[in-house]
N, C-alpha and C positions, 0 to 999 in steps of 0.2 A: 513538566515535571515540576513536583512540589521544591522548594529549596528546605533542607534540613536545619532545624534549630541546633545553636551550637550552644556551649557553656556560657557563651557570652552575652546571649540573648535572653530574652525575657518572654514568655508563653501567658500572653493574656486571654482571658476568656473570652473574648470576640474572635481573636486569632486562633485557641482551639476550637472552636466552631467552626471558623469558617475552614480550617484545613481537613476537619474530619469530613467535612461534606464535598470537599474538593478531592478528597482520595476515596473516596466511598465507592468502591467498584460495585456494588449493589446497585448504583443508579446507573451505570454505562449496560450491567446485566437486564436491566429493565426495557433500557431504552431498546437494547436488542431482541425481548421479547416482545414489545410492540410494536415493531418493524416487522416481526415472525409472523403476528396475528394477523397485522394488514395484509401481508400477502398473501397468508390462505385465506384469508377474507375473499380476495379477487380471484384466487384458484377455485374457490368453493361455490363462486358465483358462475361458475362457467360449464356450460353443456358437458357430459363426456365427452370420451374421445369416440367416433367411430370406429366401428370394428369391419375390419376388409379380412375376406376369406377367398382362398382358391383351393378348387377339388378338382380332381379328375374320376368323373362318376360314370359309372356302368360300362367300366373298360372288361371285356370279356378274356377269362383268366386263360380260353384256351390256344388262343393265337396273340392274345395282345395287341391285336389290330384297332385302331382308333376308328377306322371307317368301318369296319364289319360290322358294328350293332347301329342300329339305327337312335338309341336310347344314350348310346358312348356320346360325352360331350365334355365338355374343359369349360366348368362353373368359375366365374367370378362375381362375388358379391360384397356388398355393403349395409351395414346394418347402426342403425343409431338409437341410443334411448333418451326420453324426455322424462325427468322426472316428474314426481305428483305436485302436482299445483304449483304452490309460489316454493317449494323447497328451494330451490338454488338461490333467489333473492333472500330467504330465510337464512341460511346457511351462510350466505355471507355478510348479512346483518350479525349474526350470530359472534361471528370472528372481530366484527369491527367494534361491537360490542366489548368483546372481552381484550381488545388493545385499548380501548377507551377506559379502561381500567387501571392502566399504568402509569398514566400523569397522576392520577390519585393515589396510589400504592406511593410513589416519588413523592408527593405530597405529604403522605403519612410519613414517610422513610425521612424527610425532611426533618419534620416537627418532633420527631422522636431521637435523631441523631442529635440536636439541638437539646434535649431534655437529658440524654443520657451524657453527654460529653460536661453539660454544666454540672452537673451532678458531679460525676467522675472527679472535675476539676478542684469543684468544692470539696470532694474527700481532700486531695491532693493537697492544696489550700489551708483547710482545718490542721494538717495534721503539721504542714511547716510552719504556721505560723506559732502553735502552740508550742513545736520544737522550739522557736527563737524563742519565746517567752522563756520557757524553762531556762534555757541557756542563758539569757540576760539576768535572770534571777537565781541561776547558780552564783555568781560570782556575789553577789548577796550573802549568799548562805555561808559560802565558803569565808568572807570577813566575819561573821557571826562566831563561826567556827575556830576562829583566830582569835577573836575578842575574849570567847569562850577557854579557849585553850591557855591565854595571857592571864585569864584573870583565876583559873583553876591552878596554873605553876605558882601564881604569885600570894597563892593562898590568902586571898583576900576576903573568899568567905561568900563571896555572892555567886559564884559558880560552883557547884555539885558534880561529883564524878559522873552520875545520872545522867545529868543536865549537857555534860558533853558527851557522851555515847550517845543522848538522844538526838544531839545534833549533826551528829557523824552519821546514824542511822538516815535523817533524814536527806542526808546528802547523798548517800548509798539509792535510797529510793528514788531519789531525782535523778541518778542516773539511770536508773532503773525504768523511768518513766521518757526520759528520753531516748535510749535505745528504743522501747517500743513503739513512739513518737516516730524515729526515724524508719525504722519496720515500715509504716502504715504509711506513713510518706512515700518510701521507696515503691511498696505495693501497687497506693493511688496510681502515684506517676508509671509506673510500669503499664495500668491497665488502660490508662489515657491512651499511651503511646503505640498501643494497641490500635487505634483509630488512625494513625497515621502511618503506619509500617507500612514501607515499600521497598524495593531491592536496594536500594541505593541508598537508605537511612534508617537501617534495621539496629544499628547498633548507636544512633542519638541519644546522646541525655537532654531530656528536655529539664528546664530549669524556673520554678515558678516566683514569682515577683513576692518580694518583702512584704509591700503596700499594693495590695491590687484592684482591680476592676471589677467590681461584685454586680451580677444585676441590679435591676434599679430596685429599691426595697419596695419605692410609690408607686410601682405598677399598677396601672387603672383596670379593676377587675369591676366588668359590667353587671354581674349578678350578687347582689346579697344573698346574704347566708339564710335568712330567715324572713319570714311573712311572706313568702311568695307560693303561689300556686305551683305545684308540681310538675304540671303540664307546662305550665308559660315557663317554667324556669329550664326544661326538658328541650323546649325552640331553641335556645340557646346554642345544642350541640350539634344541631341535624345539620349543621354550615362544616363540619369538621371532614376530615378526608375519610375519616374509619364510616361516617354514616353515612357519608358520598358512595362509599366505594357497596355498602349493601344497597341504596337504592339503587347503581348501575349491576347488583347481582339478581334484583327483584325483577328489572329490564328484561335481562337476561334468562330468567324465567319464563317472564312471559312470552318470548321469544320459545323458548322451549316448546311451550302450551300449543302456539301456534304452529309448529314444527308437528309434535302429535296430530296435529288435525289433518294437518295432510293427507296423512296415512288414510284419510277416507276417500280420497281422492284417486282417479287411476295413474298407472304409470304407464306412458305410452311410449311403442318401441316399432320403429320404421326397417325394413329390410327388401333392400332390391339386388336381385342376381340376375347375370349374363351367361346363357349355357352356349358354348360355341361348340357345332355338329361338323362331322365330315363328310366327305364326299360319299353316293351312294355306289352302287357295283357296276353302274352304267358312267359313274366320273361326273356325274353333277351335285352340286351341290344342297346339300339339307338344309333346310332353315333351321337359323340357330332359333333357342327359345329367351324368355324373358320373362322372370318371377318376380312379382312383386308382393309385400305381404305388410300385416300388422296386428302387432302386440299387445296386449291389453290385461295388465294385472291390477284389481282391483277388488275389495269385498263384497262377497255377492251373498252367500250362505250368512255369514255371520261377525260381525263386527266386536266382537267381544275381546278380541286383541286389542285393537284401536280402542277401544273404550278403557280400559283398564290403564295405555299408555298415556293419554288425555290426563283421566284422573292421577295418574303418580308425578304428571306435571304439575298439575293444579296444586295438588299436595306438596309439592316444593315449593312453590311461590307461596303459600301460605306459613311454611317452614320459615323461609327466609325472613319474612315478615314478623315475626314472632322473634327470631335473632336481632334485628334492627330493633324492636321493642326492650328486650334482654339488654343491647348494648347500652342503648338510651340511659336506661336505668342505671347500668353501671357506671356510667360515667357521670351521672347528677352523684351517686353515692361515694364515687372517686372524689368528684370537685368538693361535696361536702366535709370529706375527711380533711383534704387538703387547707382548706380554707380554715375550720377548726386549728388546725395544727398550724396554720400561720399567725392566727388568731393569739389563738397561746403563746408561741415564740415570740411575737410582739410585744405583747404583754412582760414577758418576762425578761425580757432584751429590754425594755425601760424600767422595770424596777432595777435591775443589774445599773443601768446606767445613770439613774436618778439617785438612787440609792445605797444598794450592797457595794457597791465598788469604793465608792467616800467613804462610808460607815467600814467598810472592812481596812481601808489605809488608816483612816482615825485612829482602828483598834490599833494596827500593827505598828504605829508611830509611839501611840501612848504605853504602850507593851514597853518599847525599846526606852523610851524615855524613864519609865517608872525604873525600869532595870539599871537603865546608869545611873538615876539618882538613889541605888540602893533600895529601893521602893518596890521593883516585883524580882520576879522569878524567870530565868532563863528560859527556863519551858512554856511558860505564857508566850514570850518573843517569839520562840521557835513558832507554835501553835497560831498565833497571828498571822504574822508572816506566810504561811502554808495558808491560812484560809484565803488570805487575800490574795494568793496565788490561783488557788481554785478556783475563786471568783472571777477572776479576769481568763484563765482557763473554760471555765460555762459559758462566758461572753462570746468566745469566740465558738466555741459548739454550737451556741443558738443564734445567731447569725449566720451561720453555714446553713441549719437548718432550716432556716427562713429563707435563704433564697432558694435551699431545694426546694419548698414548699410552691414558689414563687414557679420555679420551673416546672412543677408537675399543673399548676393553674394554668398555667402558660399553653401547656403541649394540651391539654385538654380545651382551650378556648381557641385552638388554631381552626381558621377559617378558610376552606379552599380557595373563597375569594381573593384571602392574600396571599393566598401562597403559589409561587412560579412554578408552574406545570412543566 
């Protein structure tokens, strides 16, 4: 049983991912499905049950005397069918192949859960970090409004009524942004909580830290975006659980082709019966009768039906191969998009950290110094502070977006040999 988070605890990204994986009921369902397929495979590889029959044959209807007619007999019979060719072994193999897909499905599920939970967690972190920043800056704007109000009341001439109204408007807009960010945080936290939902923790409150452990921004990505041959780049994704799953589907389709070919072969049936007869009119025992038979089901006059079934199975193989090619192209394109978005976010983050944040802070300080020295206006002070705040919020947004792209890239570069099945 998972221990619910309380308000005194902090939910880090690693904890969120681990808990989501531990409480994912889909994993248990997949394990049950695998066990079911293996049991079905064991049953499918065995001969059908023999059939037993008993009959009272040729009983005279006028007297219902068992001994009256020589043809009257009590018959006991048994029959056994033998499926065509290697049908039994192929049916068992088919179920085993379906069971072997479940570990791949679980590996893909784990990778997808990591990506989705990480992105939800980053949404909640972004909203909370932005909310904390605005709430901290609201105190500064309160101080600016107090300064403007004092200046206006004292009629010092530095503050006009419109400046005071503008400052109060900015405060109101900050309150609106705070309300909106709280809603975003609560919605993101609620969506994140769905991954941890349990009967004993439905009302838990998740608390995200103010300073958090983000995914490693310096993650090593083995494929570069430019200058690579497309075919070579595609090979980086062949070990992904999704592609491995399609490869198993191709193997399954080949098994279906072999199953279809078995229809050209005969289906055999053996039967045996023993007929017990009564006594004759002289009281002598009549000889009992035994019957042995063979049945044979096979195409003789035409194989059109079997030909069509084999052709359909072969077409299915080609369809799955085409699906594999399309999925590889889709993954390459998704990787390219994620790399471009990641690099763009990285460049913009560097611009904000190296230039924009420092410049906007200097501009805000300069505007405030000019205003306090009677060499500037209050509106410029407010605009500079708002611009500085917006730049800091933009950096938070870019940081979260960059980490989201990393989670997307890591999902696409998941390898089945690195996933515990």
